[in-house]
Every structure is written in structure tokens, then in C-alpha cells.
C-alpha positions in Angstrom: 0.9 -27.3 -4.4 1.8 -25.2 -1.5 5.2 -24.4 -3.1 2.9 -22.1 -5.4 2.1 -20.2 -2.4 4.8 -17.5 -1.6 4.1 -16.1 1.7 7.1 -14.2 3.2 6.7 -12.9 6.7 9.3 -10.0 6.2 7.2 -8.2 3.6 4.8 -5.6 4.3 2.2 -6.8 2.3 -0.7 -8.5 3.8 -0.1 -12.4 4.3 -4.0 -12.7 2.7 -3.0 -10.4 -0.1 0.2 -12.5 -0.7 -2.1 -15.6 -1.4 -4.1 -13.9 -3.8 -1.1 -12.8 -5.6 0.2 -16.4 -5.4 -3.1 -17.7 -7.2 -3.4 -15.5 -10.1 0.5 -15.9 -10.5 0.2 -19.7 -10.9 -2.8 -19.1 -13.6 -0.7 -16.5 -15.5 2.1 -19.1 -15.4 0.1 -22.0 -16.4 0.6 -23.9 -13.2 -3.0 -23.7 -12.5 -5.8 -24.3 -15.6 -9.1 -24.2 -15.4 -10.8 -26.8 -13.2 -7.9 -27.3 -11.7 -8.4 -28.3 -7.5 -6.8 -25.9 -5.1 -5.8 -26.6 -1.7 -8.7 -26.3 1.3 -8.3 -23.5 3.7 -7.4 -26.1 6.3 -4.7 -27.5 4.1 -3.6 -23.9 3.0 -3.0 -22.9 6.8 -1.5 -25.8 8.1 1.0 -26.0 5.4 2.1 -22.6 5.5 1.6 -21.5 9.3 -1.7 -19.4 8.4 -4.3 -18.7 10.4 -8.0 -20.0 8.8 -8.9 -16.1 8.8 -5.8 -15.1 7.0 -6.7 -17.9 4.4 -10.5 -17.2 4.4 -10.0 -13.6 3.5 -7.9 -14.5 0.7 -10.2 -16.8 -0.7 -13.3 -14.8 -0.8 -11.4 -12.4 -2.1 -10.8 -15.0 -5.5 -14.3 -16.0 -4.7 -15.1 -12.5 -5.4 -13.4 -11.9 -8.5 -14.8 -15.3 -9.5 -11.0 -16.8 -10.2 -12.0 -19.8 -7.2 -15.2 -21.6 -7.0 -16.2 -23.5 -4.2 -17.9 -26.9 -4.9 -19.8 -28.1 -1.3 -18.1 -31.1 -0.1 -15.5 -31.0 -2.7 -13.4 -28.0 -2.3 -12.0 -25.1 -4.2 -11.6 -25.1 -7.7 -9.6 -22.8 -10.6 -12.7 -21.1 -12.4 -11.2 -18.7 -15.0 -7.9 -18.2 -16.2 -8.5 -14.9 -17.9 -6.6 -12.4 -15.2 -5.8 -9.6 -15.6 -2.2 -8.7 -16.5 -1.1 -7.2 -13.2 0.9 -4.3 -11.9 3.7 -5.0 -10.1 4.2 -1.9 -7.7 6.7 -1.3 -5.3 6.2 1.6 -2.9 9.4 2.9 -0.8 8.5 5.3 1.6 10.3 7.5 4.2 8.9 5.6 7.0 5.6 4.7 8.6 2.8 6.6 10.2 -0.8 6.6 11.4 -1.3 8.6 8.4 0.8 6.3 5.6 -0.4 3.5 7.0 -3.9 5.0 5.7 -2.1 5.6 2.3 -0.6 2.3 1.8 -3.9 0.5 3.3 -5.9 2.6 0.5 -3.2 2.2 -2.2 -3.7 -2.1 -1.6 -7.3 -1.4 -1.6 -7.5 0.3 -4.9 -5.3 -2.2 -6.7 -6.7 -5.3 -5.5 -6.4 -8.2 -7.2 -4.8 -6.0 -10.4 -1.5 -6.0 -8.8 1.2 -6.8 -6.3 2.7 -4.7 -4.1 5.9 -4.6 -2.2 6.8 -2.2 0.6 10.3 -0.8 1.5 11.5 2.1 3.5 14.2 4.5 2.6 14.3 6.2 5.8 15.3 9.5 4.1 18.7 8.0 3.3 19.4 8.1 -0.7 22.1 5.3 0.0 19.5 3.3 1.2 17.2 4.2 -1.6 19.7 3.1 -3.9 20.4 -0.1 -2.6 16.2 -1.1 -2.7 16.5 0.2 -6.5 19.2 -1.5 -6.8 18.1 -5.4 -5.2 15.1 -4.5 -7.3 15.2 -3.2 -10.5 13.4 -4.5 -13.2 11.0 -6.5 -11.2 8.5 -3.7 -11.1 6.3 -1.9 -13.3 5.7 1.2 -11.2 7.9 2.6 -8.6 5.8 4.7 -6.1 7.9 6.9 -4.1 7.4 9.7 -0.6 10.6 11.6 -1.9 10.9 13.1 1.7 15.0 13.0 1.8 15.6 16.5 3.0 19.4 17.2 3.7 19.9 14.6 0.4 17.5 15.7 -1.9 20.2 16.1 -4.5 21.4 12.6 -4.1 18.2 11.5 -4.6 16.8 13.1 -7.5 19.7 12.1 -9.0 19.1 7.8 -8.2 15.7 8.9 -9.2 16.5 10.1 -12.5 17.5 6.9 -13.3 14.2 5.2 -13.5 11.9 5.1 -16.3 9.7 8.2 -16.1 6.9 6.4 -16.9 7.7 3.7 -13.8 8.3 6.6 -11.8 5.1 8.1 -9.5 5.6 10.5 -6.1 3.5 10.4 -3.4 3.1 12.5 -0.6 5.4 14.8 -1.6 6.3 16.6 -5.0 9.9 16.4 -6.1 11.3 18.9 -9.3 13.7 18.1 -11.9 15.2 20.5 -13.8 14.1 19.1 -17.4 11.0 16.8 -16.8 7.9 16.8 -14.3 7.0 13.5 -12.9 3.4 12.4 -12.3 2.4 12.2 -8.5 -0.2 12.4 -6.0 0.9 14.8 -3.2 0.7 17.6 -0.8 1.9 21.5 -0.7 3.1 21.6 2.4 4.2 25.4 2.6 0.9 26.5 1.3 -1.8 23.6 2.7 -0.7 24.7 6.7 -1.6 28.8 5.4 -4.7 28.0 4.0 -5.6 25.6 6.8 -4.3 28.4 9.5 -6.5 31.2 7.0 -9.1 29.1 7.0 -9.5 29.0 11.1 -8.2 33.0 11.3 -11.6 33.9 12.9 -10.7 31.3 15.6 -7.2 32.3 16.0 -8.2 36.0 16.4 -8.9 35.6 20.5 -5.3 34.2 21.0 -2.3 36.5 20.8 0.8 34.0 20.0 1.3 31.0 17.5 3.6 28.3 18.7 4.9 25.7 15.5 6.7 22.7 17.2 8.5 21.2 14.5 10.6 17.7 15.3 14.2 17.5 14.6 14.6 13.7 15.9 12.2 12.9 12.7 12.7 14.9 9.7 9.6 16.6 8.7 9.1 19.3 5.7 10.6 22.3 6.1 8.3 23.8 4.3 6.0 23.6 7.5 7.9 26.1 9.1 7.9 28.4 5.8 4.5 28.7 6.0 3.4 29.0 8.9 6.1 32.1 9.0 4.5 33.8 6.3 1.0 33.1 7.9 1.8 34.9 11.2 3.9 37.5 8.9 0.6 38.1 6.9 -1.9 38.8 9.8 0.3 40.2 12.8 0.7 36.7 14.6 3.7 36.6 17.3 5.6 33.0 16.4 7.5 31.2 17.5 9.2 27.7 16.3 10.1 25.2 18.8 11.7 21.6 18.5 9.6 19.9 21.1 7.4 20.4 23.9 8.6 18.7 27.3 6.3 17.3 29.8 7.2 20.8 32.2 7.2 22.9 28.9 6.1 26.5 30.3 2.6 26.9 28.2 1.1 30.2 28.7 -2.1 32.1 28.3 -2.7 32.9 25.0 -0.8 30.5 23.2 -1.7 28.6 20.5 0.1 25.1 19.8 0.5 23.6 16.4 2.0 20.0 16.9 2.7 17.1 14.6 3.6 14.3 16.7 1.5 12.8 19.3 4.2 12.8 22.2 3.8 16.7 21.7 0.5 16.5 21.8 -0.2 14.8 24.8 2.4 17.4 26.8 0.2 20.3 25.6 -2.3 18.8 27.3 -0.5 17.9 30.1 1.2 20.4 30.8 -2.5 23.0 30.6 -4.0 20.4 33.1 -0.8 20.7 35.1 -1.2 24.8 35.2 -5.0 24.3 35.1 -5.4 25.6 31.4 -8.5 25.3 29.7 -7.6 24.0 25.9 -9.8 26.0 24.1 -10.0 29.3 25.9 -6.9 29.9 27.8 -4.8 27.7 25.0 -5.2 26.7 21.4 -4.1 23.3 20.0 -4.4 22.5 16.4 -2.8 18.7 16.0 -1.6 17.6 12.2 -3.2 14.7 10.4 -6.8 13.6 11.4 -7.3 10.5 13.4 -10.4 9.3 15.0 -9.2 9.4 18.6 -9.1 13.1 17.7 -12.2 13.8 17.1 -13.3 12.5 21.0 -10.1 14.1 22.5 -11.4 16.6 25.3 -14.1 17.2 22.8 -12.8 17.8 20.1 -9.0 18.4 18.4 -9.0 20.8 15.9 -7.3 19.3 13.0 -5.2 20.6 9.8 -5.3 17.3 7.7 -5.5 16.1 4.0 -7.3 13.1 2.7 -5.2 10.0 3.1 -6.9 7.7 1.7 -7.9 9.4 -0.9 -4.3 9.7 -1.9 -3.7 6.1 -1.8 -6.5 5.3 -4.2 -5.9 8.4 -6.4 -2.0 7.0 -6.8 -3.0 3.5 -7.5 -6.2 4.6 -9.9 -3.5 6.6 -12.3 -1.3 3.5 -12.1 -4.4 1.2 -13.6 -5.4 4.1 -16.0 -2.4 4.8 -17.0 -2.3 8.6 -16.3 0.2 10.9 -16.7 -0.6 13.8 -14.4 0.2 15.5 -11.3 -2.5 16.1 -8.9 -2.3 17.7 -5.5 -4.7 17.0 -2.5 -5.7 19.8 -1.0 -5.6 20.3 3.3 -8.4 21.2 5.5 -8.8 22.7 8.7 -11.9 20.6 10.7 -12.7 23.2 13.2 -12.6 21.4 16.4 -13.0 22.7 20.6 -9.8 22.7 21.2 -9.1 26.7 19.2 
């Protein structure tokens, strides 16, 4: 029996979801039939070296969908075999970060027991993308790709163009093709930052210079720089673009720092303390991407962020509903005391 349960610790898919996927796959393939007894929680935990909590979570999901039924004193039995045809989805991210983990969790949660989801990372390298697709071609019904490739965009576009259009969906960032537009759920990085800053214009007016920190160690969309410069030009702000904020960076009164990386956010705060400058009065801070801690740090860090959970949910439902759409998830400014 345990051979039916396929657990791969190298996969990003949570182990409880791998159990769910294995059971429903076995039902579809006829290896489990109506009324068959399946492993107890202790049996599966022991045979597959899994925690009881992991198995319990999987069984709770299967019971909720009425795929299995617990019979007191006897164990778990297959309760239905009319499980839906599942969506085999390959998620291909450029990297993992806090907000991309939110997207992933939301996507997997929305797909639920209707599909199996695997995650691969292309590291913004077109050759890595090519290898991923070569090793997994024809195994998946849908390929959901974050097309953050920067200098290798043309090469990546050529590789992705070989996939069937109905199987490809772009996530987080759009990618243009000369002869067709791919469905997707994405941000508009250039206009998002411009529009977010416009919505905070009244608060920004008490400062005289905006500093955008565009990291180079980890690539980020250059469209953010364009949108930042457009805003500063349109509304008469002095502007500067730097690569990082060091622990001894010379922060000055009247500046607003727009930061993406958490390390730069921490160093701006440290430098303000070192120079006795008050955040929200002498220095302004705007951070990219909402996290729970930012709502509490310094009585609230102002953030510009999209609804990442919604992005993952919309992408999953687009697949399940077989929709061919292009949906831009809007950014917003959450104004707090740091500005």
C-alpha cells in the first residue's frame, strides 16, 4: 500500500498535499476502489517517515471532500471514486520571496484537491527555464510562469513560444509576443509605482527629495525605475536612484526612501537612529510589499503593495474555469506613520 503514496521531499509541494494528490491519483487509476481500506494515520506516518500532523491534515482534506470516510474502530475507507479530473500545474517562479510565497500558498489553496501543483525556480536564467521545460514537457496541463528574465527576455520569449498557448499563463509580470497575447495575472510595475506615489502626494510634499533603492544583487524590474523617475519629473521632486543602503549611509533630513529589500529598510532605520532623525518627520520611508511586521514597526511602515493572495487565487481560478483573460492586479499605497 505505501508505494501508492508518492512523497518527494525535494518538491516544493507541501507533503500533506502530496498525500492528497497520491490518493486521488490512485483512485483515478483504479488502484483504489469504492470501499477499499486505506492506511491508518499511524501506518502512513511510520511507513513514509511523516509526522502524524501532516497525515492528519491530508486526511482532513480528503474527508472534507468526502473522498474518504472514517469508520470508528476500523480505519479509513474510500467513500467516492468520482474524483474530478485533476489539473496538473507546473509553477515556474524566478525566485522565492515573502510575497511570492503568499502567491504560491494562495494558488495551491485555490486549486485544492482539484489539481496537483509542482514548483520550480528558473533564477531569471533562460537556459534553466529551457531545461525545466525539456524535463517536464507533456507532463502538465498548465505552465504558470513568472517571466522575470531581464537581460535574457528575448531568449526566454523564444523558449516559452514553443508551449501550446492554451497551457501557458503568465503570473506577476507580463510578457509580450509579436503575434499573440498570453493570458495572465500580473502587475504593471511602471504605472503601479507612479500611481501609488500620486495617491500619497500630499504626504510626500513635506519632503524635498525621493531616493529609490534599486538592488542589483538580485534583479528587479527596471520598469519600477521608469515609473519612479516619471513621477518625480511630473511633480517636481528631486530624485536619486541608488543600489543599496549601507549601515553607514548618509541619510539626510527631507529625504524619502523607497525600498524593496528588507535589508535596505533595516539600514535606513538604523541610519536614522544613528543621526537622531525621526522617521515620518525628518525622513520618510516607503517599503515595497506588505507584511504583518510592517504594520507594527515604528508604529507603521508605509507600503506600496498589490494583493498577492488575490493574484494567486485569480490565476488558479482562471485555470479551473478555463478562462483566457489578462488581469492586472492593482497596486495601492497603504499610508502609515513612516511617511
